[in-house]
N, CA, C and O atoms as a Tripos MOL2 file, in Angstrom:
@<TRIPOS>MOLECULE
protein
  244   243    61     0     0
PROTEIN
NO_CHARGES

@<TRIPOS>ATOM
      1 N          49.6950  116.9400 -121.4610 N.3       1 UNK1
      2 CA         48.6240  116.4070 -120.6450 C.3       1 UNK1
      3 C          47.3410  117.1490 -120.9750 C.2       1 UNK1
      4 O          47.3530  118.3490 -121.2480 O.2       1 UNK1
      5 N          46.2610  116.4370 -120.9470 N.am      2 UNK2
      6 CA         44.9570  117.0170 -121.2430 C.3       2 UNK2
      7 C          44.5360  117.8970 -120.0640 C.2       2 UNK2
      8 O          44.5700  117.4410 -118.9210 O.2       2 UNK2
      9 N          44.1410  119.1450 -120.3190 N.am      3 UNK3
     10 CA         43.7920  120.0450 -119.2060 C.3       3 UNK3
     11 C          42.6500  119.5300 -118.3270 C.2       3 UNK3
     12 O          42.6110  119.8270 -117.1330 O.2       3 UNK3
     13 N          41.7330  118.7720 -118.8970 N.am      4 UNK4
     14 CA         40.5830  118.3000 -118.1250 C.3       4 UNK4
     15 C          40.8610  116.9920 -117.3910 C.2       4 UNK4
     16 O          39.9800  116.4610 -116.7140 O.2       4 UNK4
     17 N          42.0670  116.4740 -117.5190 N.am      5 UNK5
     18 CA         42.3830  115.1770 -116.9170 C.3       5 UNK5
     19 C          42.2540  115.2160 -115.3980 C.2       5 UNK5
     20 O          41.7360  114.2750 -114.7970 O.2       5 UNK5
     21 N          42.7180  116.2930 -114.7760 N.am      6 UNK6
     22 CA         42.6210  116.3570 -113.3190 C.3       6 UNK6
     23 C          41.1700  116.4350 -112.8660 C.2       6 UNK6
     24 O          40.8350  115.9510 -111.7840 O.2       6 UNK6
     25 N          40.3020  117.0380 -113.6780 N.am      7 UNK7
     26 CA         38.8870  117.0850 -113.3250 C.3       7 UNK7
     27 C          38.2700  115.6910 -113.3730 C.2       7 UNK7
     28 O          37.4610  115.3350 -112.5160 O.2       7 UNK7
     29 N          38.6520  114.9050 -114.3720 N.am      8 UNK8
     30 CA         38.1450  113.5420 -114.4840 C.3       8 UNK8
     31 C          38.5780  112.7130 -113.2680 C.2       8 UNK8
     32 O          37.7730  111.9870 -112.6840 O.2       8 UNK8
     33 N          39.8530  112.8300 -112.8960 N.am      9 UNK9
     34 CA         40.3570  112.0810 -111.7470 C.3       9 UNK9
     35 C          39.6380  112.5270 -110.4770 C.2       9 UNK9
     36 O          39.2870  111.6960 -109.6390 O.2       9 UNK9
     37 N          39.4240  113.8010 -110.3340 N.am     10 UNK10
     38 CA         38.7220  114.3260 -109.1630 C.3      10 UNK10
     39 C          37.2860  113.7960 -109.0990 C.2      10 UNK10
     40 O          36.8110  113.4100 -108.0310 O.2      10 UNK10
     41 N          36.6080  113.7790 -110.2290 N.am     11 UNK11
     42 CA         35.2300  113.2810 -110.2660 C.3      11 UNK11
     43 C          35.1800  111.7910 -109.9260 C.2      11 UNK11
     44 O          34.2870  111.3440 -109.2060 O.2      11 UNK11
     45 N          36.1350  111.0300 -110.4410 N.am     12 UNK12
     46 CA         36.1680  109.6050 -110.1420 C.3      12 UNK12
     47 C          36.4390  109.3620 -108.6520 C.2      12 UNK12
     48 O          35.8240  108.4890 -108.0390 O.2      12 UNK12
     49 N          37.3460  110.1230 -108.0880 N.am     13 UNK13
     50 CA         37.6670  109.9760 -106.6720 C.3      13 UNK13
     51 C          36.4680  110.3620 -105.8080 C.2      13 UNK13
     52 O          36.1830  109.6970 -104.8120 O.2      13 UNK13
     53 N          35.7740  111.4190 -106.1780 N.am     14 UNK14
     54 CA         34.5860  111.8340 -105.4360 C.3      14 UNK14
     55 C          33.5150  110.7570 -105.5060 C.2      14 UNK14
     56 O          32.8600  110.4640 -104.5060 O.2      14 UNK14
     57 N          33.3370  110.1720 -106.6720 N.am     15 UNK15
     58 CA         32.3420  109.1090 -106.8120 C.3      15 UNK15
     59 C          32.7100  107.9020 -105.9480 C.2      15 UNK15
     60 O          31.8330  107.2930 -105.3360 O.2      15 UNK15
     61 N          33.9920  107.5510 -105.8910 N.am     16 UNK16
     62 CA         34.4300  106.4440 -105.0320 C.3      16 UNK16
     63 C          34.1680  106.7540 -103.5640 C.2      16 UNK16
     64 O          33.7230  105.8840 -102.8150 O.2      16 UNK16
     65 N          34.4400  107.9770 -103.1520 N.am     17 UNK17
     66 CA         34.2050  108.3480 -101.7610 C.3      17 UNK17
     67 C          32.7240  108.2650 -101.4170 C.2      17 UNK17
     68 O          32.3570  107.8050 -100.3360 O.2      17 UNK17
     69 N          31.8810  108.7080 -102.3320 N.am     18 UNK18
     70 CA         30.4450  108.6690 -102.0720 C.3      18 UNK18
     71 C          29.9240  107.2430 -102.0110 C.2      18 UNK18
     72 O          29.0000  106.9560 -101.2500 O.2      18 UNK18
     73 N          30.5060  106.3420 -102.8040 N.am     19 UNK19
     74 CA         30.0970  104.9390 -102.7890 C.3      19 UNK19
     75 C          30.7470  104.1740 -101.6400 C.2      19 UNK19
     76 O          30.3480  103.0510 -101.3340 O.2      19 UNK19
     77 N          31.7280  104.7690 -101.0160 N.am     20 UNK20
     78 CA         32.4250  104.1060  -99.9200 C.3      20 UNK20
     79 C          33.4620  103.1200 -100.3830 C.2      20 UNK20
     80 O          33.8450  102.2240  -99.6310 O.2      20 UNK20
     81 N          33.9270  103.2670 -101.6160 N.am     21 UNK21
     82 CA         34.9050  102.3310 -102.1590 C.3      21 UNK21
     83 C          36.3400  102.7290 -101.8670 C.2      21 UNK21
     84 O          37.2500  101.9140 -102.0180 O.2      21 UNK21
     85 N          36.5530  103.9440 -101.4600 N.am     22 UNK22
     86 CA         37.9280  104.3710 -101.1990 C.3      22 UNK22
     87 C          38.4240  103.6760  -99.9480 C.2      22 UNK22
     88 O          37.8830  103.8590  -98.8580 O.2      22 UNK22
     89 N          39.4510  102.8830 -100.1230 N.am     23 UNK23
     90 CA         39.9830  102.1270  -98.9910 C.3      23 UNK23
     91 C          40.6680  103.0480  -98.0040 C.2      23 UNK23
     92 O          41.5440  103.8320  -98.3710 O.2      23 UNK23
     93 N          40.2700  102.9500  -96.7700 N.am     24 UNK24
     94 CA         40.9170  103.7640  -95.7510 C.3      24 UNK24
     95 C          41.9950  102.9400  -95.0820 C.2      24 UNK24
     96 O          41.7870  101.7760  -94.7390 O.2      24 UNK24
     97 N          43.1190  103.5400  -94.9050 N.am     25 UNK25
     98 CA         44.2460  102.8720  -94.2820 C.3      25 UNK25
     99 C          44.1590  103.1270  -92.7830 C.2      25 UNK25
    100 O          44.1260  104.2830  -92.3610 O.2      25 UNK25
    101 N          44.1190  102.0730  -91.9680 N.am     26 UNK26
    102 CA         44.0510  102.2980  -90.5230 C.3      26 UNK26
    103 C          45.3330  102.9620  -90.0260 C.2      26 UNK26
    104 O          46.4340  102.6160  -90.4550 O.2      26 UNK26
    105 N          45.1760  103.8940  -89.1390 N.am     27 UNK27
    106 CA         46.3090  104.6300  -88.5970 C.3      27 UNK27
    107 C          46.7070  103.9810  -87.2810 C.2      27 UNK27
    108 O          45.8750  103.7730  -86.3990 O.2      27 UNK27
    109 N          47.9710  103.6690  -87.1640 N.am     28 UNK28
    110 CA         48.4670  103.0840  -85.9240 C.3      28 UNK28
    111 C          48.4760  104.1350  -84.8250 C.2      28 UNK28
    112 O          48.6160  105.3300  -85.0850 O.2      28 UNK28
    113 N          48.3250  103.6740  -83.6100 N.am     29 UNK29
    114 CA         48.4150  104.5790  -82.4740 C.3      29 UNK29
    115 C          49.8490  105.0890  -82.3780 C.2      29 UNK29
    116 O          50.7930  104.3210  -82.5660 O.2      29 UNK29
    117 N          50.0180  106.3570  -82.0910 N.am     30 UNK30
    118 CA         51.3820  106.8810  -81.9960 C.3      30 UNK30
    119 C          52.1140  106.2570  -80.8090 C.2      30 UNK30
    120 O          51.5300  106.0370  -79.7480 O.2      30 UNK30
    121 N          53.3800  105.9820  -81.0040 N.am     31 UNK31
    122 CA         54.1800  105.4030  -79.9340 C.3      31 UNK31
    123 C          54.6490  106.5090  -78.9990 C.2      31 UNK31
    124 O          54.5410  107.6930  -79.3170 O.2      31 UNK31
    125 N          55.1620  106.1170  -77.8630 N.am     32 UNK32
    126 CA         55.6450  107.0900  -76.8840 C.3      32 UNK32
    127 C          56.7370  107.9780  -77.4460 C.2      32 UNK32
    128 O          56.7690  109.1810  -77.1850 O.2      32 UNK32
    129 N          57.6350  107.3760  -78.2230 N.am     33 UNK33
    130 CA         58.7340  108.1440  -78.7960 C.3      33 UNK33
    131 C          58.2170  109.1840  -79.7790 C.2      33 UNK33
    132 O          58.6790  110.3250  -79.7780 O.2      33 UNK33
    133 N          57.2610  108.7970  -80.6160 N.am     34 UNK34
    134 CA         56.7100  109.7510  -81.5850 C.3      34 UNK34
    135 C          56.0100  110.9030  -80.8910 C.2      34 UNK34
    136 O          56.1170  112.0520  -81.3200 O.2      34 UNK34
    137 N          55.2930  110.5970  -79.8210 N.am     35 UNK35
    138 CA         54.5800  111.6400  -79.0920 C.3      35 UNK35
    139 C          55.5690  112.5950  -78.4290 C.2      35 UNK35
    140 O          55.4160  113.8140  -78.5090 O.2      35 UNK35
    141 N          56.5840  112.0300  -77.7750 N.am     36 UNK36
    142 CA         57.5780  112.8930  -77.1140 C.3      36 UNK36
    143 C          58.3340  113.7450  -78.1240 C.2      36 UNK36
    144 O          58.5800  114.9260  -77.8800 O.2      36 UNK36
    145 N          58.7060  113.1500  -79.2630 N.am     37 UNK37
    146 CA         59.4070  113.9050  -80.2940 C.3      37 UNK37
    147 C          58.5220  115.0140  -80.8390 C.2      37 UNK37
    148 O          58.9820  116.1360  -81.0490 O.2      37 UNK37
    149 N          57.2510  114.7020  -81.0670 N.am     38 UNK38
    150 CA         56.3240  115.7150  -81.5790 C.3      38 UNK38
    151 C          56.1820  116.8940  -80.6330 C.2      38 UNK38
    152 O          56.2560  118.0470  -81.0560 O.2      38 UNK38
    153 N          55.9790  116.6080  -79.3560 N.am     39 UNK39
    154 CA         55.8240  117.6990  -78.3880 C.3      39 UNK39
    155 C          57.1210  118.4720  -78.1940 C.2      39 UNK39
    156 O          57.0930  119.6770  -77.9460 O.2      39 UNK39
    157 N          58.2570  117.7890  -78.3050 N.am     40 UNK40
    158 CA         59.5370  118.4920  -78.2170 C.3      40 UNK40
    159 C          59.6880  119.4530  -79.3830 C.2      40 UNK40
    160 O          60.1500  120.5790  -79.1980 O.2      40 UNK40
    161 N          59.3060  119.0250  -80.5840 N.am     41 UNK41
    162 CA         59.3900  119.9150  -81.7440 C.3      41 UNK41
    163 C          58.4390  121.0950  -81.6100 C.2      41 UNK41
    164 O          58.7760  122.2090  -82.0110 O.2      41 UNK41
    165 N          57.2580  120.8660  -81.0530 N.am     42 UNK42
    166 CA         56.3270  121.9660  -80.8150 C.3      42 UNK42
    167 C          56.9340  122.9520  -79.8270 C.2      42 UNK42
    168 O          56.8680  124.1640  -80.0330 O.2      42 UNK42
    169 N          57.5240  122.4360  -78.7590 N.am     43 UNK43
    170 CA         58.1320  123.2900  -77.7380 C.3      43 UNK43
    171 C          59.2620  124.1340  -78.3360 C.2      43 UNK43
    172 O          59.3370  125.3380  -78.0920 O.2      43 UNK43
    173 N          60.1380  123.4980  -79.1180 N.am     44 UNK44
    174 CA         61.2420  124.2240  -79.7500 C.3      44 UNK44
    175 C          60.7010  125.2680  -80.7190 C.2      44 UNK44
    176 O          61.1960  126.3950  -80.7570 O.2      44 UNK44
    177 N          59.7040  124.9080  -81.4910 N.am     45 UNK45
    178 CA         59.1310  125.8690  -82.4370 C.3      45 UNK45
    179 C          58.5180  127.0640  -81.7450 C.2      45 UNK45
    180 O          58.6680  128.1950  -82.2070 O.2      45 UNK45
    181 N          57.8300  126.8290  -80.6440 N.am     46 UNK46
    182 CA         57.2420  127.9460  -79.8980 C.3      46 UNK46
    183 C          58.3180  128.8370  -79.2990 C.2      46 UNK46
    184 O          58.1700  130.0590  -79.2760 O.2      46 UNK46
    185 N          59.3980  128.2410  -78.8140 N.am     47 UNK47
    186 CA         60.4850  129.0550  -78.2580 C.3      47 UNK47
    187 C          61.1490  129.8960  -79.3440 C.2      47 UNK47
    188 O          61.5680  131.0230  -79.0840 O.2      47 UNK47
    189 N          61.2480  129.3580  -80.5570 N.am     48 UNK48
    190 CA         61.8500  130.1140  -81.6560 C.3      48 UNK48
    191 C          60.9150  131.2100  -82.1590 C.2      48 UNK48
    192 O          61.3720  132.2570  -82.6190 O.2      48 UNK48
    193 N          59.6140  130.9730  -82.0740 N.am     49 UNK49
    194 CA         58.6510  131.9130  -82.6410 C.3      49 UNK49
    195 C          58.3140  133.0610  -81.6950 C.2      49 UNK49
    196 O          57.8870  134.1240  -82.1470 O.2      49 UNK49
    197 N          58.4960  132.8680  -80.4020 N.am     50 UNK50
    198 CA         58.1500  133.9260  -79.4550 C.3      50 UNK50
    199 C          59.3220  134.8840  -79.3170 C.2      50 UNK50
    200 O          60.4810  134.4710  -79.3490 O.2      50 UNK50
    201 N          59.0130  136.1640  -79.1630 N.am     51 UNK51
    202 CA         60.1000  137.1340  -79.0170 C.3      51 UNK51
    203 C          60.8100  136.9260  -77.6770 C.2      51 UNK51
    204 O          60.2520  136.3650  -76.7340 O.2      51 UNK51
    205 N          62.0460  137.3910  -77.6280 N.am     52 UNK52
    206 CA         62.8310  137.2540  -76.4050 C.3      52 UNK52
    207 C          62.2310  138.0670  -75.2710 C.2      52 UNK52
    208 O          61.4830  139.0190  -75.4940 O.2      52 UNK52
    209 N          62.5660  137.6830  -74.0780 N.am     53 UNK53
    210 CA         62.0660  138.4080  -72.9100 C.3      53 UNK53
    211 C          62.7730  139.7580  -72.8180 C.2      53 UNK53
    212 O          63.9590  139.8660  -73.1280 O.2      53 UNK53
    213 N          62.0480  140.7740  -72.3960 N.am     54 UNK54
    214 CA         62.7050  142.0760  -72.2380 C.3      54 UNK54
    215 C          63.7030  142.0230  -71.0790 C.2      54 UNK54
    216 O          63.5120  141.2820  -70.1150 O.2      54 UNK54
    217 N          64.7480  142.8030  -71.1860 N.am     55 UNK55
    218 CA         65.7570  142.8440  -70.1290 C.3      55 UNK55
    219 C          65.1360  143.4340  -68.8760 C.2      55 UNK55
    220 O          64.3150  144.3480  -68.9460 O.2      55 UNK55
    221 N          65.5340  142.9040  -67.7350 N.am     56 UNK56
    222 CA         64.9800  143.4290  -66.4890 C.3      56 UNK56
    223 C          65.5660  144.8140  -66.2220 C.2      56 UNK56
    224 O          66.6960  145.0880  -66.6280 O.2      56 UNK56
    225 N          64.8290  145.6810  -65.5560 N.am     57 UNK57
    226 CA         65.3060  147.0510  -65.3140 C.3      57 UNK57
    227 C          66.5940  147.0950  -64.4970 C.2      57 UNK57
    228 O          67.3590  148.0490  -64.6380 O.2      57 UNK57
    229 N          66.8630  146.1170  -63.6610 N.am     58 UNK58
    230 CA         68.0480  146.1200  -62.8200 C.3      58 UNK58
    231 C          69.3220  145.9820  -63.6620 C.2      58 UNK58
    232 O          70.3770  146.4820  -63.2710 O.2      58 UNK58
    233 N          69.2310  145.3100  -64.8110 N.am     59 UNK59
    234 CA         70.4240  145.0920  -65.6160 C.3      59 UNK59
    235 C          70.5520  146.0690  -66.7770 C.2      59 UNK59
    236 O          71.5780  146.0760  -67.4580 O.2      59 UNK59
    237 N          69.5490  146.8830  -67.0150 N.am     60 UNK60
    238 CA         69.6590  147.8260  -68.1240 C.3      60 UNK60
    239 C          70.4240  149.0620  -67.6790 C.2      60 UNK60
    240 O          70.3820  149.4400  -66.5090 O.2      60 UNK60
    241 N          71.1170  149.6830  -68.6130 N.am     61 UNK61
    242 CA         71.9120  150.8480  -68.2390 C.3      61 UNK61
    243 C          71.2200  152.1350  -68.5740 C.2      61 UNK61
    244 O          71.7610  153.2110  -68.3210 O.2      61 UNK61
@<TRIPOS>BOND
     1     1     2 1
     2     2     3 1
     3     3     4 2
     4     3     5 am
     5     5     6 1
     6     6     7 1
     7     7     8 2
     8     7     9 am
     9     9    10 1
    10    10    11 1
    11    11    12 2
    12    11    13 am
    13    13    14 1
    14    14    15 1
    15    15    16 2
    16    15    17 am
    17    17    18 1
    18    18    19 1
    19    19    20 2
    20    19    21 am
    21    21    22 1
    22    22    23 1
    23    23    24 2
    24    23    25 am
    25    25    26 1
    26    26    27 1
    27    27    28 2
    28    27    29 am
    29    29    30 1
    30    30    31 1
    31    31    32 2
    32    31    33 am
    33    33    34 1
    34    34    35 1
    35    35    36 2
    36    35    37 am
    37    37    38 1
    38    38    39 1
    39    39    40 2
    40    39    41 am
    41    41    42 1
    42    42    43 1
    43    43    44 2
    44    43    45 am
    45    45    46 1
    46    46    47 1
    47    47    48 2
    48    47    49 am
    49    49    50 1
    50    50    51 1
    51    51    52 2
    52    51    53 am
    53    53    54 1
    54    54    55 1
    55    55    56 2
    56    55    57 am
    57    57    58 1
    58    58    59 1
    59    59    60 2
    60    59    61 am
    61    61    62 1
    62    62    63 1
    63    63    64 2
    64    63    65 am
    65    65    66 1
    66    66    67 1
    67    67    68 2
    68    67    69 am
    69    69    70 1
    70    70    71 1
    71    71    72 2
    72    71    73 am
    73    73    74 1
    74    74    75 1
    75    75    76 2
    76    75    77 am
    77    77    78 1
    78    78    79 1
    79    79    80 2
    80    79    81 am
    81    81    82 1
    82    82    83 1
    83    83    84 2
    84    83    85 am
    85    85    86 1
    86    86    87 1
    87    87    88 2
    88    87    89 am
    89    89    90 1
    90    90    91 1
    91    91    92 2
    92    91    93 am
    93    93    94 1
    94    94    95 1
    95    95    96 2
    96    95    97 am
    97    97    98 1
    98    98    99 1
    99    99   100 2
   100    99   101 am
   101   101   102 1
   102   102   103 1
   103   103   104 2
   104   103   105 am
   105   105   106 1
   106   106   107 1
   107   107   108 2
   108   107   109 am
   109   109   110 1
   110   110   111 1
   111   111   112 2
   112   111   113 am
   113   113   114 1
   114   114   115 1
   115   115   116 2
   116   115   117 am
   117   117   118 1
   118   118   119 1
   119   119   120 2
   120   119   121 am
   121   121   122 1
   122   122   123 1
   123   123   124 2
   124   123   125 am
   125   125   126 1
   126   126   127 1
   127   127   128 2
   128   127   129 am
   129   129   130 1
   130   130   131 1
   131   131   132 2
   132   131   133 am
   133   133   134 1
   134   134   135 1
   135   135   136 2
   136   135   137 am
   137   137   138 1
   138   138   139 1
   139   139   140 2
   140   139   141 am
   141   141   142 1
   142   142   143 1
   143   143   144 2
   144   143   145 am
   145   145   146 1
   146   146   147 1
   147   147   148 2
   148   147   149 am
   149   149   150 1
   150   150   151 1
   151   151   152 2
   152   151   153 am
   153   153   154 1
   154   154   155 1
   155   155   156 2
   156   155   157 am
   157   157   158 1
   158   158   159 1
   159   159   160 2
   160   159   161 am
   161   161   162 1
   162   162   163 1
   163   163   164 2
   164   163   165 am
   165   165   166 1
   166   166   167 1
   167   167   168 2
   168   167   169 am
   169   169   170 1
   170   170   171 1
   171   171   172 2
   172   171   173 am
   173   173   174 1
   174   174   175 1
   175   175   176 2
   176   175   177 am
   177   177   178 1
   178   178   179 1
   179   179   180 2
   180   179   181 am
   181   181   182 1
   182   182   183 1
   183   183   184 2
   184   183   185 am
   185   185   186 1
   186   186   187 1
   187   187   188 2
   188   187   189 am
   189   189   190 1
   190   190   191 1
   191   191   192 2
   192   191   193 am
   193   193   194 1
   194   194   195 1
   195   195   196 2
   196   195   197 am
   197   197   198 1
   198   198   199 1
   199   199   200 2
   200   199   201 am
   201   201   202 1
   202   202   203 1
   203   203   204 2
   204   203   205 am
   205   205   206 1
   206   206   207 1
   207   207   208 2
   208   207   209 am
   209   209   210 1
   210   210   211 1
   211   211   212 2
   212   211   213 am
   213   213   214 1
   214   214   215 1
   215   215   216 2
   216   215   217 am
   217   217   218 1
   218   218   219 1
   219   219   220 2
   220   219   221 am
   221   221   222 1
   222   222   223 1
   223   223   224 2
   224   223   225 am
   225   225   226 1
   226   226   227 1
   227   227   228 2
   228   227   229 am
   229   229   230 1
   230   230   231 1
   231   231   232 2
   232   231   233 am
   233   233   234 1
   234   234   235 1
   235   235   236 2
   236   235   237 am
   237   237   238 1
   238   238   239 1
   239   239   240 2
   240   239   241 am
   241   241   242 1
   242   242   243 1
   243   243   244 2
@<TRIPOS>SUBSTRUCTURE
     1 UNK1         2 RESIDUE 1 A UNK
     2 UNK2         6 RESIDUE 1 A UNK
     3 UNK3        10 RESIDUE 1 A UNK
     4 UNK4        14 RESIDUE 1 A UNK
     5 UNK5        18 RESIDUE 1 A UNK
     6 UNK6        22 RESIDUE 1 A UNK
     7 UNK7        26 RESIDUE 1 A UNK
     8 UNK8        30 RESIDUE 1 A UNK
     9 UNK9        34 RESIDUE 1 A UNK
    10 UNK10       38 RESIDUE 1 A UNK
    11 UNK11       42 RESIDUE 1 A UNK
    12 UNK12       46 RESIDUE 1 A UNK
    13 UNK13       50 RESIDUE 1 A UNK
    14 UNK14       54 RESIDUE 1 A UNK
    15 UNK15       58 RESIDUE 1 A UNK
    16 UNK16       62 RESIDUE 1 A UNK
    17 UNK17       66 RESIDUE 1 A UNK
    18 UNK18       70 RESIDUE 1 A UNK
    19 UNK19       74 RESIDUE 1 A UNK
    20 UNK20       78 RESIDUE 1 A UNK
    21 UNK21       82 RESIDUE 1 A UNK
    22 UNK22       86 RESIDUE 1 A UNK
    23 UNK23       90 RESIDUE 1 A UNK
    24 UNK24       94 RESIDUE 1 A UNK
    25 UNK25       98 RESIDUE 1 A UNK
    26 UNK26      102 RESIDUE 1 A UNK
    27 UNK27      106 RESIDUE 1 A UNK
    28 UNK28      110 RESIDUE 1 A UNK
    29 UNK29      114 RESIDUE 1 A UNK
    30 UNK30      118 RESIDUE 1 A UNK
    31 UNK31      122 RESIDUE 1 A UNK
    32 UNK32      126 RESIDUE 1 A UNK
    33 UNK33      130 RESIDUE 1 A UNK
    34 UNK34      134 RESIDUE 1 A UNK
    35 UNK35      138 RESIDUE 1 A UNK
    36 UNK36      142 RESIDUE 1 A UNK
    37 UNK37      146 RESIDUE 1 A UNK
    38 UNK38      150 RESIDUE 1 A UNK
    39 UNK39      154 RESIDUE 1 A UNK
    40 UNK40      158 RESIDUE 1 A UNK
    41 UNK41      162 RESIDUE 1 A UNK
    42 UNK42      166 RESIDUE 1 A UNK
    43 UNK43      170 RESIDUE 1 A UNK
    44 UNK44      174 RESIDUE 1 A UNK
    45 UNK45      178 RESIDUE 1 A UNK
    46 UNK46      182 RESIDUE 1 A UNK
    47 UNK47      186 RESIDUE 1 A UNK
    48 UNK48      190 RESIDUE 1 A UNK
    49 UNK49      194 RESIDUE 1 A UNK
    50 UNK50      198 RESIDUE 1 A UNK
    51 UNK51      202 RESIDUE 1 A UNK
    52 UNK52      206 RESIDUE 1 A UNK
    53 UNK53      210 RESIDUE 1 A UNK
    54 UNK54      214 RESIDUE 1 A UNK
    55 UNK55      218 RESIDUE 1 A UNK
    56 UNK56      222 RESIDUE 1 A UNK
    57 UNK57      226 RESIDUE 1 A UNK
    58 UNK58      230 RESIDUE 1 A UNK
    59 UNK59      234 RESIDUE 1 A UNK
    60 UNK60      238 RESIDUE 1 A UNK
    61 UNK61      242 RESIDUE 1 A UNK
């Protein structure tokens, strides 16, 4: 592959964006299921990423 090929493609894409020729795909509104699944994954990820709670003094030896 020609090393400058990606630069040519980038320049062409930039020119299309500036001219407004790049077709934008409309994004559908998220459905209830997608929203609930997304927030559930965020909740699970936060629970996995946060450290565990320290043991209460009453139960420590």
